C-alpha positions, -999 to +999 in steps of 0.1 A: +880-618-176+884-581-171+860-563-148+832-544-165+836-506-162+806-487-149+796-463-176+798-426-171+773-417-144+768-381-154+732-377-166+725-413-157+709-409-123+696-445-120+731-459-126+745-434-102+721-448-075+731-484-083+768-474-079+761-456-047+743-486-032+768-512-043+798-492-032+782-487+003+790-523+011+823-528-008+859-529+004+849-535+040+827-504+043+796-524+051+776-492+055+742-509+057+725-476+067+738-460+034+727-491+015+691-488+028+689-450+024+690-457-014+654-471-010+622-453-007+609-453+029+585-481+019+609-498-005+611-536-009+643-558-011+642-594-021+676-610-015+680-645-029+655-670-015+649-650+016+616-634+024+613-599+009+620-571+034+598-541+034+607-505+044+642-492+052+641-505+088+629-539+076+657-542+051+683-532+077+668-558+102+670-584+074+708-578+071+713-582+108+692-614+109+712-629+080+748-622+090+749-646+120+737-674+098+768-672+076+792-701+080+824-687+094+834-652+106+816-627+083+833-599+102+866-607+084+850-605+049+852-577+024+826-577-004+832-566-040+812-567-072+824-575-107+797-560-130+793-577-164+761-561-177+744-529-165+714-519-187+687-493-182+652-499-196+628-472-186+626-471-148+644-503-144+681-513-143+693-549-150+726-559-135+745-591-140+775-593-116+796-616-095+795-609-058+830-615-044+839-624-008+875-617+002+895-622+033+929-605+037+926-594+000+923-630-012+892-641-030+874-669-011+841-671-029+825-657-061+787-659-065+770-651-098+741-627-093+714-610-113+696-579-099+666-560-111+662-525-098+629-507-100+631-470-095+606-444-083+601-409-096+612-395-062+647-381-061+673-378-034+692-345-027+716-352-056+689-359-082+691-398-081+659-417-081+652-438-050+649-476-054+613-487-051+621-524-053+653-545-057+652-582-065+685-601-064+688-636-078+716-657-065+723-690-048+734-681-013+738-717-001+776-716-002+775-689+025+755-711+049+764-747+040+793-770+032+784-775-005+813-800-012+789-829-018+768-809-042+795-797-066+806-824-091+834-803-107+858-778-092+866-769-057+836-767-033+833-738-008+833-751+028+825-719+046+844-688+055+875-692+078+866-688+115 
């Protein structure tokens, strides 16, 4: 399937903030400080089945606690996103996407994800609203476990190369 094209961001400040945040961790940038700066100081991030992280520092700490749990060498991974649906409803944005994990430019894992962004009325220096709360719904187990016995069809993911 072709990748969804993000709509024109001009006069769409909520979508501009989503783009800023996602691109901060794509193509090997892994700029977690930029990622968390998109939140209010007391923002909340719920990632998968993990406990919600509160505040910018709490969200950043959550990243650093999770990365060592990943099966394989996460330092070799570049993350990308294929966005399929990006819809604004009031102060919320709904995003259906695939999170793609690549090593040496080759796709190793694709996880479907649905995210709900809740925006505040406070704006950053470029007029984008800060994220008050972000909930991402995805099954992260292939990042942490050998799922080969759980998948009846297709090729199971056995962890990132070490």
